[in-house]
N, C-alpha and C positions, 0 to 999 in steps of 0.2 A: 511533461518532463522534457520533451524535445519539441521542435517545430512540427514534427510529424504527428498527425492525429492518431491516437490509439483507438482500437475498435471499442474500448470501454471508456473513452474520454467523456462521453455524455453521462454515464453512470457515476463516474468519479466527481464530475461537476455537481450532479444532483446531491451526492453524499456530502460533499463539502458544504453546499448551501444549506442542506437540512440540518447538519450538525453545527453549523456556524464555526467550523474548525478553521484554523489558519492553514492547515494542510491535510490532505487525505491521500493515502496510498491504497489503491484498490488492486487486489490480486484475484483473478478469476481462473478457476481450473475447470475445464470442460463445460464452459457456459454455452449459452445459445449462440455465441459468436466465436466459440473455441476458447482456447486458453490465452490469457493476456494480462496486461496490467496497465494502469494509468495513474498518474500522480497529478494532483491539482494543489497548487500552493498560492497563497495570496502574494507572497514576496519571494522572489528567486533565491534569496539568501537562506530561506528555510530548507531548500533542497540540500544544503550542506549537512543538515541534521539527519537526513534519511539513512545514509549508510550505517551510522552508529545505532540508530533506532532498529534497523533490520537485524544488525548483529545482536543487539540486546534481545530482540524477539526470538532469534534462533537459539541463543543460550538458554532462555527461559523454556522454550519448547523441549530442548534436549534434556534439561534438568527434570521437567515434568515426566518425560518419557522414561528416564532412568528410574524415577520413583515408582512408576507403574510396573516396571519389570522386576522389582525387588520383592 
């Protein structure tokens, strides 16, 4: 995502290659290297899609959690 390497950069690279995806965003909580994230995209313009995708995911998670509490 930036010029700085993430502690999970290698894992995100592997995930993108394995899935043949155009972009992979990896979130790790309490992993063997701590908590962190890494994003790998084939084209820099794909990064523009990430904020909307993360917001969509957050809405979906909140909706599912609301269903579970009813």
